[in-house]
DRENTORKOL-3810 file (N, C-alpha, C; in nm, 4 decimals):
REM DRENTORKOL-3810
@n.u->-0.7413; n.v->-1.9560; n.w->-1.0802; ca.u->-0.6928; ca.v->-2.0915; ca.w->-1.0921; c.u->-0.7014; c.v->-2.1615; c.w->-0.9562
@n.u->-0.7458; n.v->-2.2841; n.w->-0.9552; ca.u->-0.7574; ca.v->-2.3608; ca.w->-0.8315; c.u->-0.6216; c.v->-2.4177; c.w->-0.7910
@n.u->-0.5991; n.v->-2.4235; n.w->-0.6600; ca.u->-0.4730; ca.v->-2.4794; ca.w->-0.6115; c.u->-0.4665; c.v->-2.6293; c.w->-0.6343
@n.u->-0.5808; n.v->-2.6958; n.w->-0.6236; ca.u->-0.5846; ca.v->-2.8415; ca.w->-0.6386; c.u->-0.6671; c.v->-2.8751; c.w->-0.7604
@n.u->-0.6401; n.v->-2.9917; n.w->-0.8135; ca.u->-0.7220; ca.v->-3.0356; ca.w->-0.9266; c.u->-0.8646; c.v->-3.0588; c.w->-0.8782
@n.u->-0.9568; n.v->-3.0223; n.w->-0.9585; ca.u->-1.0969; ca.v->-3.0355; ca.w->-0.9221; c.u->-1.1644; c.v->-3.1341; c.w->-1.0165
@n.u->-1.2398; n.v->-3.2256; n.w->-0.9614; ca.u->-1.3131; ca.v->-3.3230; ca.w->-1.0404; c.u->-1.4618; c.v->-3.3095; c.w->-1.0084
@n.u->-1.5411; n.v->-3.3108; n.w->-1.1099; ca.u->-1.6849; ca.v->-3.3101; ca.w->-1.0862; c.u->-1.7279; c.v->-3.4428; c.w->-1.0270
@n.u->-1.8261; n.v->-3.4399; n.w->-0.9438; ca.u->-1.8764; ca.v->-3.5668; ca.w->-0.8916; c.u->-2.0259; c.v->-3.5751; c.w->-0.9172
@n.u->-2.0697; n.v->-3.6936; n.w->-0.9274; ca.u->-2.2127; ca.v->-3.7164; ca.w->-0.9468; c.u->-2.2588; c.v->-3.8204; c.w->-0.8465
@n.u->-2.3851; n.v->-3.8158; n.w->-0.8200; ca.u->-2.4444; ca.v->-3.9131; ca.w->-0.7293; c.u->-2.5677; c.v->-3.9689; c.w->-0.7982
@n.u->-2.5720; n.v->-4.0964; n.w->-0.8120; ca.u->-2.6917; ca.v->-4.1559; ca.w->-0.8720; c.u->-2.7716; c.v->-4.2226; c.w->-0.7616
@n.u->-2.8982; n.v->-4.1938; n.w->-0.7618; ca.u->-2.9875; ca.v->-4.2498; ca.w->-0.6615; c.u->-3.0983; c.v->-4.3259; c.w->-0.7323
@n.u->-3.1390; n.v->-4.4361; n.w->-0.6767; ca.u->-3.2509; ca.v->-4.5078; ca.w->-0.7383; c.u->-3.3786; c.v->-4.4242; c.w->-0.7255
@n.u->-3.4655; n.v->-4.4313; n.w->-0.8239; ca.u->-3.5903; ca.v->-4.3537; ca.w->-0.8158; c.u->-3.6788; c.v->-4.4036; c.w->-0.7026
@n.u->-3.7516; n.v->-4.3115; n.w->-0.6453; ca.u->-3.8462; ca.v->-4.3466; ca.w->-0.5398; c.u->-3.9833; c.v->-4.3569; c.w->-0.6048
@n.u->-4.0428; n.v->-4.4712; n.w->-0.6011; ca.u->-4.1736; ca.v->-4.4904; ca.w->-0.6631; c.u->-4.1597; c.v->-4.5183; c.w->-0.8120
@n.u->-4.2719; n.v->-4.5370; n.w->-0.8766; ca.u->-4.2676; ca.v->-4.5677; ca.w->-1.0203; c.u->-4.2247; c.v->-4.4456; c.w->-1.1015
@n.u->-4.1598; n.v->-4.4714; n.w->-1.2141; ca.u->-4.1174; ca.v->-4.3623; ca.w->-1.3006; c.u->-4.2353; c.v->-4.2998; c.w->-1.3736
@n.u->-4.3333; n.v->-4.3810; n.w->-1.4097; ca.u->-4.4498; ca.v->-4.3316; ca.w->-1.4816; c.u->-4.5748; c.v->-4.3828; c.w->-1.4109
@n.u->-4.6594; n.v->-4.2912; n.w->-1.3744; ca.u->-4.7844; ca.v->-4.3284; ca.w->-1.3082; c.u->-4.8915; c.v->-4.3566; c.w->-1.4125
@n.u->-4.9863; n.v->-4.4399; n.w->-1.3775; ca.u->-5.0946; ca.v->-4.4723; ca.w->-1.4704; c.u->-5.1994; c.v->-4.3619; c.w->-1.4725
@n.u->-5.2093; n.v->-4.2838; n.w->-1.3650; ca.u->-5.3027; ca.v->-4.1718; ca.w->-1.3569; c.u->-5.2306; c.v->-4.0532; c.w->-1.2932
@n.u->-5.2771; n.v->-3.9309; n.w->-1.3194; ca.u->-5.2154; ca.v->-3.8150; ca.w->-1.2544; c.u->-5.2202; c.v->-3.8277; c.w->-1.1021
@n.u->-5.1143; n.v->-3.7829; n.w->-1.0360; ca.u->-5.1066; ca.v->-3.7966; ca.w->-0.8907; c.u->-5.2179; c.v->-3.7213; c.w->-0.8189
@n.u->-5.2553; n.v->-3.6027; n.w->-0.8684; ca.u->-5.3616; ca.v->-3.5272; ca.w->-0.8020; c.u->-5.4963; c.v->-3.5979; c.w->-0.8136
@n.u->-5.5194; n.v->-3.6665; n.w->-0.9247; ca.u->-5.6430; ca.v->-3.7427; ca.w->-0.9396; c.u->-5.6443; c.v->-3.8582; c.w->-0.8402
@n.u->-5.5324; n.v->-3.9262; n.w->-0.8276; ca.u->-5.5218; ca.v->-4.0380; ca.w->-0.7342; c.u->-5.5447; c.v->-3.9911; c.w->-0.5909
@n.u->-5.4971; n.v->-3.8713; n.w->-0.5596; ca.u->-5.5127; ca.v->-3.8167; ca.w->-0.4250; c.u->-5.6533; c.v->-3.7629; c.w->-0.4000
@n.u->-5.7371; n.v->-3.7594; n.w->-0.5062; ca.u->-5.8742; ca.v->-3.7107; ca.w->-0.4904; c.u->-5.8831; c.v->-3.5594; c.w->-0.4843
@n.u->-5.7882; n.v->-3.4909; n.w->-0.5491; ca.u->-5.7817; ca.v->-3.3452; ca.w->-0.5407; c.u->-5.9046; c.v->-3.2788; c.w->-0.5994
@n.u->-5.9374; n.v->-3.3076; n.w->-0.7248; ca.u->-6.0587; ca.v->-3.2552; ca.w->-0.7873; c.u->-6.0797; c.v->-3.3258; c.w->-0.9202
@n.u->-6.1971; n.v->-3.3113; n.w->-0.9739; ca.u->-6.2273; ca.v->-3.3687; ca.w->-1.1047; c.u->-6.1539; c.v->-3.2914; c.w->-1.2136
@n.u->-6.1212; n.v->-3.3604; n.w->-1.3193; ca.u->-6.0538; ca.v->-3.2980; ca.w->-1.4322; c.u->-6.1481; c.v->-3.1996; c.w->-1.5008
@n.u->-6.0976; n.v->-3.0812; n.w->-1.5338; ca.u->-6.1757; ca.v->-2.9811; ca.w->-1.6053; c.u->-6.1593; c.v->-3.0020; c.w->-1.7551
@n.u->-6.2647; n.v->-2.9778; n.w->-1.8296; ca.u->-6.2573; ca.v->-2.9889; ca.w->-1.9746; c.u->-6.1709; c.v->-2.8752; c.w->-2.0288
@n.u->-6.0839; n.v->-2.9061; n.w->-2.1239; ca.u->-5.9928; ca.v->-2.8069; ca.w->-2.1797; c.u->-6.0699; c.v->-2.6892; c.w->-2.2373
@n.u->-6.1783; n.v->-2.7160; n.w->-2.3073; ca.u->-6.2528; ca.v->-2.6063; ca.w->-2.3698; c.u->-6.3164; c.v->-2.5122; c.w->-2.2671
@n.u->-6.3294; n.v->-2.5568; n.w->-2.1427; ca.u->-6.3827; ca.v->-2.4698; ca.w->-2.0381; c.u->-6.2746; c.v->-2.3817; c.w->-1.9746
@n.u->-6.1507; n.v->-2.3986; n.w->-2.0171; ca.u->-6.0397; ca.v->-2.3205; ca.w->-1.9617; c.u->-5.9892; c.v->-2.2135; c.w->-2.0577
@n.u->-6.0449; n.v->-2.2075; n.w->-2.1799; ca.u->-5.9994; ca.v->-2.1125; ca.w->-2.2810; c.u->-6.0839; c.v->-1.9859; c.w->-2.2738
@n.u->-6.0161; n.v->-1.8715; n.w->-2.2612; ca.u->-6.0829; ca.v->-1.7414; ca.w->-2.2606; c.u->-6.0262; c.v->-1.6573; c.w->-2.3743
@n.u->-6.1015; n.v->-1.5597; n.w->-2.4204; ca.u->-6.0606; ca.v->-1.4736; ca.w->-2.5305; c.u->-6.0490; c.v->-1.3298; c.w->-2.4827
@n.u->-5.9333; n.v->-1.2700; n.w->-2.5064; ca.u->-5.9042; ca.v->-1.1286; ca.w->-2.4770; c.u->-5.9005; c.v->-1.0942; c.w->-2.3289
@n.u->-5.9749; n.v->-1.1633; n.w->-2.2453; ca.u->-5.9730; ca.v->-1.1373; ca.w->-2.1016; c.u->-6.0266; c.v->-1.2596; c.w->-2.0288
@n.u->-5.9888; n.v->-1.2731; n.w->-1.9009; ca.u->-6.0324; ca.v->-1.3865; ca.w->-1.8210; c.u->-6.1842; c.v->-1.3874; c.w->-1.8078
@n.u->-6.2423; n.v->-1.5018; n.w->-1.8334; ca.u->-6.3860; ca.v->-1.5173; ca.w->-1.8194; c.u->-6.4648; c.v->-1.4957; c.w->-1.9473
@n.u->-6.4016; n.v->-1.4407; n.w->-2.0511; ca.u->-6.4706; ca.v->-1.4203; ca.w->-2.1780; c.u->-6.4626; c.v->-1.5491; c.w->-2.2591
@n.u->-6.5669; n.v->-1.6279; n.w->-2.2525; ca.u->-6.5690; ca.v->-1.7575; ca.w->-2.3176; c.u->-6.6631; c.v->-1.7569; c.w->-2.4374
@n.u->-6.6698; n.v->-1.6440; n.w->-2.5054; ca.u->-6.7547; ca.v->-1.6295; ca.w->-2.6230; c.u->-6.7084; c.v->-1.7263; c.w->-2.7311
@n.u->-6.7892; n.v->-1.8231; n.w->-2.7631; ca.u->-6.7514; ca.v->-1.9265; ca.w->-2.8592; c.u->-6.7857; c.v->-1.8893; c.w->-3.0030
@n.u->-6.8549; n.v->-1.7798; n.w->-3.0213; ca.u->-6.8960; ca.v->-1.7410; ca.w->-3.1561; c.u->-6.7735; c.v->-1.7206; c.w->-3.2450
@n.u->-6.7718; n.v->-1.7887; n.w->-3.3565; ca.u->-6.6613; ca.v->-1.7797; ca.w->-3.4508; c.u->-6.5439; c.v->-1.8689; c.w->-3.4156
@n.u->-6.5520; n.v->-1.9405; n.w->-3.3044; ca.u->-6.4419; ca.v->-2.0270; ca.w->-3.2614; c.u->-6.4845; c.v->-2.1724; c.w->-3.2465
@n.u->-6.5902; n.v->-2.2094; n.w->-3.3152; ca.u->-6.6430; ca.v->-2.3447; ca.w->-3.3014; c.u->-6.5399; c.v->-2.4504; c.w->-3.3418
@n.u->-6.4622; n.v->-2.4199; n.w->-3.4470; ca.u->-6.3598; ca.v->-2.5146; ca.w->-3.4924; c.u->-6.2540; c.v->-2.5390; c.w->-3.3868
@n.u->-6.2117; n.v->-2.4316; n.w->-3.3196; ca.u->-6.1130; ca.v->-2.4441; ca.w->-3.2123; c.u->-6.1676; c.v->-2.5313; c.w->-3.1001
@n.u->-6.2905; n.v->-2.5031; n.w->-3.0603; ca.u->-6.3496; ca.v->-2.5803; ca.w->-2.9514; c.u->-6.3690; c.v->-2.7271; c.w->-2.9892
@n.u->-6.4004; n.v->-2.7536; n.w->-3.1147; ca.u->-6.4137; ca.v->-2.8922; ca.w->-3.1589; c.u->-6.2793; c.v->-2.9644; c.w->-3.1510
@n.u->-6.1732; n.v->-2.8971; n.w->-3.1955; ca.u->-6.0396; ca.v->-2.9574; ca.w->-3.1879; c.u->-5.9981; c.v->-2.9811; c.w->-3.0428
@n.u->-6.0251; n.v->-2.8843; n.w->-2.9568; ca.u->-5.9932; ca.v->-2.9013; ca.w->-2.8135; c.u->-6.0693; c.v->-3.0178; c.w->-2.7533
@n.u->-6.1935; n.v->-3.0317; n.w->-2.7897; ca.u->-6.2750; ca.v->-3.1412; ca.w->-2.7413; c.u->-6.2185; c.v->-3.2753; c.w->-2.7882
@n.u->-6.1746; n.v->-3.2804; n.w->-2.9138; ca.u->-6.1152; ca.v->-3.4032; ca.w->-2.9666; c.u->-5.9871; c.v->-3.4390; c.w->-2.8929
@n.u->-5.9044; n.v->-3.3386; n.w->-2.8655; ca.u->-5.7794; ca.v->-3.3631; ca.w->-2.7941; c.u->-5.8077; c.v->-3.4071; c.w->-2.6524
@n.u->-5.9005; n.v->-3.3389; n.w->-2.5859; ca.u->-5.9318; ca.v->-3.3688; ca.w->-2.4472; c.u->-5.9861; c.v->-3.5096; c.w->-2.4318
@n.u->-6.0578; n.v->-3.5584; n.w->-2.5301; ca.u->-6.1142; ca.v->-3.6943; ca.w->-2.5184; c.u->-6.0087; c.v->-3.8033; c.w->-2.5320
@n.u->-5.8910; n.v->-3.7684; n.w->-2.5858; ca.u->-5.7846; ca.v->-3.8682; ca.w->-2.5993; c.u->-5.6915; c.v->-3.8717; c.w->-2.4802
@n.u->-5.7065; n.v->-3.7754; n.w->-2.3892; ca.u->-5.6165; ca.v->-3.7684; ca.w->-2.2728; c.u->-5.6725; c.v->-3.8528; c.w->-2.1600
END
């Protein structure tokens, strides 16, 4: 038990910069070009990008990536 009454305190600070950026910060900084999502998917182990039998998955990934 505390000897004195305890009250929680909060501190509100105004945000620094915009809350939502129009582009990713790393892109704005010139970090690197965006990689295609379908080029980042591997099967069973890193680097195994065998697309055989997974054409539907890659098509869906391509569709999603084009909307981002």
